[in-house]
TINULUM-697082 format. One record per residue: residue number from 1; residue in one letter; y, z, x of N, C-alpha, C, O in turn. Coordinates in nm, 3 decimals. Each point is the difference from the previous one (the first is absolute). Last residue first. Example, Ala and Ser with C-alpha at 12.3 -4.5 7.8 and 13.67 -1.06 7.14 Angstrom:
BEGIN
- 2; s; -0.225; 0.708; 1.285; 0.119; 0.006; 0.082; 0.109; 0.073; -0.077; 0.111; 0.017; 0.051
- 1; a; -0.683; -0.024; -0.022; 0.119; 0.000; -0.089; 0.120; 0.000; 0.090; -0.002; 0.066; 0.104
This chain:
BEGIN
- 67; k; 7.103; 1.247; -0.959; -0.062; 0.086; 0.153; -0.096; 0.091; -0.041; -0.058; 0.071; 0.082
- 66; e; 0.353; -0.466; -0.426; -0.081; 0.097; 0.072; -0.036; -0.006; 0.106; -0.020; -0.106; 0.059
- 65; g; 0.202; -0.266; -0.237; 0.095; 0.118; 0.052; -0.058; 0.112; -0.033; 0.091; 0.081; -0.019
- 64; k; -0.430; -0.429; -0.258; 0.188; -0.052; 0.127; 0.072; 0.146; 0.005; 0.012; 0.075; -0.096
- 63; e; -0.480; 0.115; -0.004; 0.094; -0.139; -0.057; 0.105; -0.025; 0.037; 0.084; 0.079; 0.041
- 62; i; -0.631; 0.080; 0.023; 0.151; 0.008; 0.080; 0.089; -0.086; -0.033; 0.001; -0.120; 0.030
- 61; t; -0.484; 0.352; -0.222; 0.076; -0.152; 0.021; 0.135; 0.058; 0.101; 0.031; 0.117; 0.023
- 60; m; -0.570; 0.173; -0.024; 0.184; -0.085; -0.079; -0.008; -0.107; 0.038; -0.077; -0.072; 0.064
- 59; e; -0.336; 0.491; 0.044; 0.119; -0.151; -0.056; 0.070; 0.002; -0.059; 0.025; 0.069; -0.098
- 58; v; -0.232; 0.384; 0.374; 0.083; -0.047; -0.129; 0.014; -0.165; 0.022; 0.093; -0.037; 0.072
- 57; a; -0.367; 0.462; 0.190; 0.098; -0.076; 0.046; 0.033; -0.040; -0.176; -0.031; 0.081; -0.086
- 56; g; -0.266; 0.227; 0.255; 0.158; 0.078; -0.057; 0.042; -0.141; -0.028; 0.088; -0.001; -0.086
- 55; l; -0.546; 0.037; 0.258; 0.128; 0.087; 0.085; 0.090; 0.032; -0.067; 0.057; 0.108; 0.019
- 54; a; -0.366; -0.324; -0.276; -0.053; 0.165; 0.079; 0.051; 0.022; 0.092; -0.024; 0.110; 0.050
- 53; q; 0.110; -0.537; -0.215; 0.043; 0.079; -0.065; -0.021; 0.171; -0.018; 0.059; 0.089; -0.059
- 52; a; -0.218; -0.410; 0.395; 0.162; 0.009; -0.052; 0.043; 0.063; -0.063; 0.096; 0.070; 0.031
- 51; l; -0.566; -0.140; -0.017; 0.101; 0.009; 0.115; 0.066; 0.106; -0.051; -0.011; 0.113; -0.045
- 50; c; -0.198; -0.427; -0.191; 0.043; 0.100; -0.101; 0.017; 0.125; 0.155; 0.033; 0.115; -0.029
- 49; k; 0.043; -0.591; 0.072; 0.112; 0.096; -0.057; -0.088; 0.096; -0.072; 0.054; 0.044; -0.101
- 48; g; -0.279; -0.224; 0.390; 0.137; 0.004; 0.078; 0.058; 0.093; -0.120; 0.031; 0.119; 0.002
- 47; s; -0.576; -0.114; -0.107; 0.128; -0.098; 0.049; 0.097; 0.067; 0.089; -0.025; 0.105; 0.059
- 46; c; -0.415; 0.150; -0.177; 0.035; -0.102; -0.022; 0.016; -0.147; 0.013; -0.075; -0.096; 0.013
- 45; y; 0.099; 0.569; 0.278; 0.058; -0.081; -0.126; -0.076; -0.093; -0.023; -0.033; -0.063; 0.101
- 44; l; -0.093; 0.548; 0.231; 0.002; -0.161; -0.055; 0.067; -0.051; -0.132; -0.022; 0.060; -0.105
- 43; d; 0.102; 0.367; 0.506; -0.031; -0.079; -0.109; 0.001; -0.070; -0.050; 0.111; -0.048; -0.024
- 42; g; -0.017; 0.236; 0.475; -0.136; 0.016; -0.037; -0.003; -0.055; -0.169; -0.109; -0.049; -0.028
- 41; d; 0.496; -0.029; 0.248; -0.004; 0.132; 0.037; -0.154; 0.058; -0.047; -0.013; 0.119; -0.029
- 40; y; 0.088; -0.578; -0.190; 0.121; 0.072; 0.075; -0.086; 0.152; -0.010; -0.068; 0.054; -0.088
- 39; n; -0.091; -0.587; 0.044; -0.061; 0.138; 0.011; 0.218; 0.053; 0.092; 0.084; -0.036; 0.083
- 38; w; -0.384; -0.382; -0.453; 0.162; 0.045; 0.088; -0.023; 0.141; 0.003; -0.017; 0.074; -0.097
- 37; v; -0.376; -0.495; -0.032; 0.065; 0.102; -0.010; 0.170; 0.058; 0.065; 0.072; -0.076; 0.064
- 36; k; -0.549; -0.286; -0.225; 0.150; -0.019; 0.052; 0.064; 0.117; -0.044; 0.030; 0.012; -0.119
- 35; d; -0.525; 0.031; 0.044; 0.120; -0.061; -0.038; 0.114; -0.025; 0.090; 0.020; 0.101; 0.068
- 34; g; -0.554; 0.034; 0.011; 0.101; -0.171; 0.003; 0.125; -0.043; -0.041; 0.051; -0.110; 0.017
- 33; e; -0.344; 0.548; -0.216; -0.043; -0.076; 0.197; 0.088; -0.134; -0.051; 0.024; -0.055; -0.108
- 32; f; 0.174; 0.360; -0.243; -0.165; -0.066; 0.009; 0.047; -0.038; 0.176; 0.103; -0.023; 0.063
- 31; i; 0.244; 0.339; -0.451; -0.059; -0.108; 0.130; -0.119; -0.008; 0.054; -0.055; 0.106; 0.031
- 30; d; 0.387; 0.061; -0.534; -0.109; -0.015; 0.103; -0.013; -0.099; 0.109; 0.018; -0.121; -0.012
- 29; k; 0.439; 0.353; -0.273; -0.159; -0.132; 0.018; -0.065; 0.012; 0.100; 0.040; 0.007; 0.116
- 28; q; 0.371; 0.295; -0.218; -0.121; 0.081; -0.032; -0.131; -0.210; 0.042; -0.115; -0.020; 0.042
- 27; c; 0.696; 0.106; -0.179; -0.150; -0.115; 0.010; -0.114; 0.090; -0.003; -0.047; 0.022; -0.111
- 26; s; 0.454; 0.269; 0.175; -0.017; -0.141; -0.166; -0.102; -0.110; -0.047; -0.039; -0.049; -0.106
- 25; d; 0.090; 0.328; 0.535; -0.064; 0.138; -0.134; 0.040; -0.115; -0.107; -0.069; -0.025; -0.099
- 24; n; -0.052; -0.169; 0.625; 0.086; 0.025; -0.146; -0.050; 0.012; -0.121; -0.085; -0.058; -0.068
- 23; a; -0.162; 0.003; 0.396; 0.073; 0.097; 0.064; 0.064; 0.033; -0.086; 0.002; 0.113; -0.048
- 22; c; -0.458; -0.427; -0.022; 0.152; 0.070; 0.017; 0.046; 0.098; 0.026; -0.069; 0.100; -0.021
- 21; e; -0.457; -0.080; 0.065; 0.104; -0.027; -0.096; 0.148; -0.051; 0.032; 0.059; 0.087; 0.065
- 20; d; -0.615; -0.097; 0.103; 0.120; 0.080; 0.055; 0.078; -0.060; -0.123; -0.037; -0.102; -0.057
- 19; i; -0.359; -0.042; 0.137; -0.051; 0.094; 0.104; 0.108; 0.064; 0.017; 0.012; 0.078; 0.095
- 18; p; -0.272; -0.353; -0.558; 0.100; -0.044; 0.124; 0.019; 0.154; 0.118; -0.072; 0.096; -0.024
- 17; e; -0.334; -0.417; -0.160; 0.042; 0.139; -0.042; 0.136; 0.035; 0.099; 0.010; -0.003; 0.123
- 16; n; -0.433; -0.395; -0.297; 0.134; 0.025; 0.070; 0.110; 0.113; -0.011; 0.089; -0.016; -0.084
- 15; p; -0.612; -0.053; -0.040; 0.103; 0.006; -0.060; 0.146; -0.012; 0.083; 0.070; 0.102; -0.006
- 14; t; -0.599; -0.346; 0.135; 0.049; 0.124; -0.006; 0.168; 0.029; -0.063; 0.076; -0.088; 0.040
- 13; a; -0.304; -0.372; -0.086; -0.095; 0.123; -0.008; 0.054; 0.140; 0.033; -0.019; 0.078; -0.093
- 12; q; 0.215; -0.507; 0.144; 0.036; 0.103; -0.144; -0.066; 0.095; -0.015; 0.026; 0.100; -0.066
- 11; p; -0.022; -0.378; 0.410; 0.070; 0.060; 0.005; 0.016; 0.073; -0.098; 0.063; 0.105; -0.001
- 10; d; -0.527; -0.315; 0.201; 0.133; -0.023; -0.137; 0.108; 0.108; 0.021; -0.048; 0.113; 0.010
- 9; p; -0.201; -0.281; 0.464; -0.022; 0.109; -0.126; 0.058; -0.027; -0.088; 0.112; -0.040; 0.030
- 8; l; -0.291; -0.394; 0.237; 0.152; 0.141; 0.025; -0.063; 0.097; -0.115; -0.075; -0.027; -0.094
- 7; g; -0.275; -0.315; 0.287; 0.104; 0.040; -0.071; 0.054; 0.105; 0.024; -0.034; 0.104; 0.057
- 6; q; -0.461; -0.261; 0.012; 0.061; 0.076; -0.117; 0.090; 0.013; -0.023; 0.019; 0.064; -0.104
- 5; s; -0.130; -0.364; 0.469; -0.096; 0.005; -0.137; 0.013; 0.106; -0.130; -0.031; -0.025; -0.116
- 4; f; 0.213; -0.045; 0.637; 0.091; -0.038; -0.114; -0.106; -0.014; -0.117; 0.064; -0.043; -0.095
- 3; r; -0.222; 0.198; 0.507; 0.086; 0.096; -0.013; 0.096; -0.061; -0.165; 0.056; 0.073; -0.082
- 2; d; -0.583; -0.300; 0.189; 0.160; 0.077; 0.052; 0.087; 0.055; -0.047; 0.001; 0.002; -0.123
- 1; m; -0.587; 0.064; 0.130; 0.130; 0.000; -0.050; 0.109; -0.032; 0.027; 0.067; 0.100; 0.029
């Protein structure tokens, strides 16, 4: 029997369990192995937007004449 006779294991055979959750308290989305995340001070965030929000950054539009 050669190494290709059985094929690869079925990835759906074992459940994909989360390894952590987003550190943003208003999100807390599950984070799975292979997900692209942001790491800040040892905490994992599911997106740059969640990281910015957790740090207190606010998205805004600057109007003409404002600084």
